C-alpha positions in Angstrom: 0.0 0.0 0.0 2.7 2.5 1.0 4.6 2.0 -2.3 1.4 2.6 -4.4 0.6 5.7 -2.3 4.2 7.0 -2.7 4.0 6.6 -6.5 0.5 8.2 -6.6 1.7 11.0 -4.3 3.9 12.4 -7.1 0.8 12.9 -9.3 -1.8 14.0 -6.7 -2.1 16.5 -3.9 -1.8 14.4 -0.7 -5.1 15.6 0.6 -6.8 15.1 -2.7 -5.4 11.5 -2.9 -6.7 10.8 0.5 -10.2 12.1 -0.4 -10.4 10.1 -3.7 -9.1 7.0 -2.0 -11.7 6.8 0.7 -14.6 8.1 -1.4 -14.1 5.3 -4.0 -13.2 2.7 -1.3 -16.4 3.5 0.6 -18.6 3.4 -2.5 -17.1 0.0 -3.4 -18.2 -1.4 -0.1 -21.6 0.4 -0.1 -23.6 -2.4 -1.9 -22.4 -5.0 0.6 -23.2 -2.7 3.6 -26.7 -2.0 2.2 -27.3 -5.7 1.7 -26.1 -6.5 5.3 -28.4 -3.9 6.8 -31.4 -4.9 4.8 -30.9 -8.6 5.6 -30.7 -7.8 9.3 -33.4 -5.1 9.2 -31.1 -2.4 10.6 -32.2 1.2 10.5 -29.7 3.9 11.4 -30.7 6.5 13.9 -29.3 10.0 14.2 -27.0 8.8 17.0 -25.8 5.9 14.8 -24.9 8.3 12.0 -23.1 10.6 14.4 -21.0 7.7 15.6 -20.1 6.8 12.0 -19.3 10.4 11.3 -17.0 10.6 14.3 -15.2 7.4 13.4 -14.8 8.6 9.8 -13.3 11.8 10.9 -10.7 10.0 13.0 -9.6 7.6 10.3 -9.9 9.6 7.1 -9.5 13.2 8.1 -6.9 12.8 10.8 -5.1 9.4 10.7 -4.9 8.8 7.0 -4.2 12.4 6.1 -1.2 12.4 8.5 -0.3 9.0 7.0 -0.2 10.3 3.4 1.8 13.3 4.4 4.3 11.2 6.2 4.8 8.9 3.2 5.5 12.0 1.0 8.2 13.1 3.5 9.8 9.9 4.7 10.7 6.4 3.3 7.6 4.3 2.4 9.2 1.3 4.0 9.8 3.0 7.4 6.2 4.4 7.5 4.9 1.0 6.6 6.7 -0.5 9.6 5.5 2.2 11.9 1.9 1.7 10.8 2.2 -2.0 11.4 2.5 -1.2 15.1 -1.1 0.2 15.3 -2.7 -3.0 16.8 -0.3 -2.6 19.7 -1.4 1.0 20.1 -5.0 -0.2 19.9 -4.3 -2.6 22.8 -2.8 0.3 24.8 -5.8 2.6 24.2 -8.3 -0.2 25.1 -6.4 -0.8 28.3 -6.1 2.8 29.4 -9.5 4.1 28.4 -11.8 1.0 28.3 -10.0 -1.0 31.1 -9.7 -4.0 28.7 -7.5 -6.8 30.0 -3.9 -6.5 28.9 -2.1 -9.9 29.4 1.5 -10.4 30.0 1.9 -11.6 26.5 0.5 -8.4 25.1 2.5 -6.3 27.5 5.7 -8.0 26.4 4.8 -7.6 22.7 4.1 -3.9 23.4 7.5 -3.4 25.0 9.3 -5.1 22.1 7.3 -3.1 19.5 8.2 0.2 21.2 11.9 -0.9 21.4 11.8 -1.8 17.7 10.3 1.5 16.7 13.1 3.3 18.6 15.7 1.2 16.8 14.2 2.0 13.4 13.5 5.6 14.0 16.8 6.3 15.9 15.5 9.4 17.7 19.0 10.7 18.4 19.8 11.0 14.8 16.6 11.9 12.9 17.2 13.2 9.3 13.5 13.9 8.6 11.8 14.0 12.0 8.5 15.5 10.6 7.7 12.5 8.5 8.5 10.1 11.4 6.4 12.1 13.9 3.4 12.2 11.5 3.7 8.5 10.8 3.7 7.7 14.6 0.7 10.0 15.2 -1.1 8.3 12.3 -0.4 4.8 13.7 -1.5 5.7 17.2 -4.7 7.3 15.8 -5.3 4.3 13.6 -5.2 2.2 16.7 -7.8 4.5 18.2 -9.9 4.1 15.1 -9.7 0.3 15.4 -11.1 0.5 19.0 -13.8 3.0 18.0 -14.9 0.9 15.0 -15.3 -2.3 17.2 -17.2 -0.5 19.9 -19.4 1.7 17.8 -20.1 -1.0 15.3 -21.3 -3.2 18.2 -23.5 -0.4 19.5 -25.1 0.2 16.1 -25.4 -3.5 15.4 -23.6 -3.6 12.1 -20.7 -5.8 11.0 -17.1 -4.6 10.5 -17.4 -4.2 6.7 -20.6 -2.0 7.0 -19.0 0.2 9.7 -15.9 0.6 7.5 -18.0 1.6 4.6 -19.9 4.2 6.5 -16.8 5.6 8.2 -15.1 6.0 4.9 -18.0 7.8 3.2 -18.6 10.1 6.2 -14.8 10.8 6.5 -14.5 11.5 2.7 -17.5 13.9 3.0 -15.9 15.7 6.0 -12.6 15.9 4.2 -14.4 17.2 1.1 -15.9 20.0 3.2 -12.5 21.0 4.5 -11.0 20.8 1.0 -13.7 23.3 -0.1 -12.6 25.7 2.7 -9.1 25.7 1.2 -10.6 27.6 -1.7 -11.7 30.5 0.5 -9.8 33.3 2.2 -9.5 31.3 5.4 -6.2 29.8 4.1 -4.9 32.8 2.1 -2.3 33.7 4.7 -0.8 30.3 5.2 3.0 30.2 4.7 4.4 28.9 1.4 5.6 25.6 3.0 1.9 24.7 3.5 0.9 25.3 -0.1 -0.6 21.8 -0.4 -3.4 23.0 1.9 -4.3 25.9 -0.4 -6.8 25.4 -3.2 -6.8 21.7 -2.8 -8.2 20.1 -6.0 -10.8 17.4 -5.9 -10.1 15.3 -9.0 -7.3 17.1 -10.8 -4.9 14.2 -10.8 -7.4 11.7 -12.0 -6.7 10.8 -15.6 -7.0 7.6 -17.7 -3.3 7.0 -17.0 -3.7 7.3 -13.2 -7.1 5.5 -13.0 -5.8 1.9 -12.7 -3.5 2.9 -9.9 -6.3 4.8 -8.1 -8.7 1.9 -8.5 -6.0 -0.4 -7.0 -5.4 1.9 -4.1 -9.1 2.8 -3.5 -10.9 -0.5 -4.1 -8.4 -3.2 -3.2 -5.9 -1.7 -0.8 -8.5 0.6 1.0 -12.0 -0.7 0.6 -11.5 -4.5 0.4 -8.5 -4.7 2.7 -9.9 -2.6 5.5 -13.3 -4.3 5.2 -11.9 -7.8 5.4 -9.6 -6.7 8.3 -12.5 -5.7 10.5 -14.6 -8.7 9.4 -11.8 -11.0 10.4 -11.5 -9.1 13.7 -15.1 -10.0 14.5 -14.5 -13.7 13.7 -11.1 -14.4 15.3 -10.3 -11.4 17.5 -8.0 -8.4 17.2 -4.7 -10.3 17.9 -5.2 -12.9 15.2 -6.7 -10.4 12.7 -3.6 -8.3 13.2 -1.6 -11.0 11.4 -2.0 -8.9 8.2 0.1 -6.2 9.8 2.8 -8.6 10.7 3.5 -9.1 7.0 4.2 -5.5 6.4 7.5 -5.1 8.3 9.1 -7.9 6.4 7.6 -7.3 3.0 7.5 -3.5 2.7 11.2 -2.8 2.9 12.0 -5.5 0.3 9.4 -4.1 -2.1 10.5 -0.5 -1.5 14.1 -1.5 -2.3 13.1 -3.1 -5.7 10.4 -0.7 -6.7 11.4 2.7 -5.2 15.1 2.1 -4.7 14.9 2.7 -0.9 17.9 1.3 0.8 17.5 -1.1 3.8 19.9 -0.2 6.6 20.9 -2.4 9.6 18.7 -0.6 12.1 15.6 -1.3 9.9 16.5 -5.0 9.7 17.0 -5.2 13.5 13.7 -3.4 14.1 11.9 -5.7 11.8 13.2 -8.8 13.6 12.2 -7.4 17.0 8.6 -6.5 15.7 8.2 -10.0 14.2 9.4 -11.6 17.5 7.0 -9.5 19.6 4.1 -10.3 17.2 5.0 -14.0 17.2 5.0 -14.1 21.0 1.5 -12.4 21.0 0.2 -15.1 18.6 1.8 -18.1 20.3 0.4 -17.2 23.7 1.1 -16.7 27.4 3.5 -19.6 27.8 6.5 -18.0 26.1 6.0 -14.7 27.8 6.0 -16.4 31.2 9.2 -18.3 30.3 11.0 -15.1 29.1 10.0 -13.2 32.2 11.1 -16.1 34.5 14.4 -16.2 32.6 15.0 -12.5 33.1 14.2 -12.8 36.8 16.7 -15.7 37.2 19.5 -13.9 35.4 19.0 -10.6 37.2 21.1 -10.2 40.3 19.3 -9.6 43.6 19.8 -6.2 45.1 
């Protein structure tokens, strides 16, 4: 996904690309969402629509806009790795605000993930800190979106795919309103370095040449991928569903190397190994976590 977004970013305004991506992605899921709600006789109330709109604002307007901007600034491979940590951030948010149970396994995986991110990012020697910061914020807010989608979808009584569809469409609509405001005097005094937020086009970059790439990004990478992710979360739980994100740390740097020519440094490789180790421990279960903790206690000198 990040590679395709990086390529498309050279032909679209980043906000415009985000708008098109989620508008088309939401429309692609709409027939399935309508069918689900009709089969289950679900009628959305004003409160339900408000929850969908709030969820859409979080994922489309905030998280994915930051995400697209971070990809334009930093390496696609690094941002992909950072985003892959979002399930861990989701566990943290659920633990802090919803008092959901955080097992020793999840705690251990969380610590490993944070260590891996520090190794990859190397905060003491950042060459492009803005992109990394935006990527981290996007990943954290994506984790919040995952929690919101599960909770609000359950309250409304719709499945993950329908919740994803409605969030995308509401989010695209909200982003479209903000894009319209960029054509007014409200942004006329913005500094030149924020030019991408002035007179943001809606479909300027959309041509017959870019259409295949946009359809791939919008329908497959956005609509289908997000919808299936939340459907699988309902069936097997958040930890198992997060398997899709475990592929990214290993795959994204390799693809970025061959397609974009982005070099893979030693820190990135070490960080990938740590993330994969933490994720594997989460999936295997409590037993390994207990063994590791016990080993650390035995090897630590008593004070």
